[in-house]
C-alpha positions in Angstrom: 112.0 110.7 86.4 110.2 110.0 89.7 112.5 108.5 92.4 111.6 105.9 95.0 111.1 107.4 98.5 111.3 105.9 102.0 107.9 104.4 103.0 107.8 106.6 106.1 107.1 109.6 103.8 104.2 107.8 101.9 100.9 109.6 101.8 98.5 108.9 104.7 95.5 110.8 103.2 93.9 107.9 101.4 95.7 108.3 98.0 96.8 105.2 96.2 100.6 104.9 95.6 103.1 102.3 94.3 104.9 100.5 97.1 107.9 98.2 96.8 109.7 95.7 99.1 112.7 93.4 98.5 111.5 89.9 99.5 115.0 88.5 99.4 116.9 85.9 97.4 114.8 84.1 94.9 112.0 86.7 95.1 113.5 90.1 94.5 111.6 93.4 94.5 107.8 93.2 94.5 105.7 96.2 93.7 102.1 96.8 94.9 99.4 99.3 94.5 99.0 100.5 98.1 96.8 102.7 100.3 97.6 103.7 103.9 95.3 102.4 106.5 95.5 102.8 110.2 95.6 99.2 111.7 93.6 100.5 114.7 90.5 100.7 112.4 91.1 97.7 110.0 91.4 94.1 111.1 92.7 92.4 107.9 93.9 93.1 104.4 91.5 94.0 101.6 91.6 94.7 97.9 91.0 98.2 96.6 91.0 99.1 93.0 92.9 95.9 92.1 95.6 96.6 94.7 96.4 95.8 98.3 95.8 97.9 101.3 98.9 98.0 103.5 99.1 98.9 107.1 102.3 100.9 107.1 103.5 99.6 110.4 103.5 95.8 110.0 106.3 93.4 109.2 105.5 93.1 105.5 105.1 96.8 104.8 106.7 98.1 101.6 110.1 99.8 102.2 109.8 102.4 99.4 107.0 104.2 97.5 106.4 106.5 94.6 103.3 108.2 93.2 101.2 106.3 90.6 101.6 107.5 87.1 98.7 109.3 85.4 96.4 106.8 83.7 96.2 106.6 79.9 94.1 109.1 78.1 
């Protein structure tokens, strides 16, 4: 089984990954398809392949990540 890893170790090479963040009481853990982007080169969030691009150094950054599973065959 694949384990969740600290977001600091997430790939920064443009690969998509699953990110998660606990939004607190009443919201719980949310999971997002993520892609690292350097905030120096991007001004706002965008959608990519149905997911959200996250700058990994902002307040609402996921706290954990794991690789995406292989797609169905």
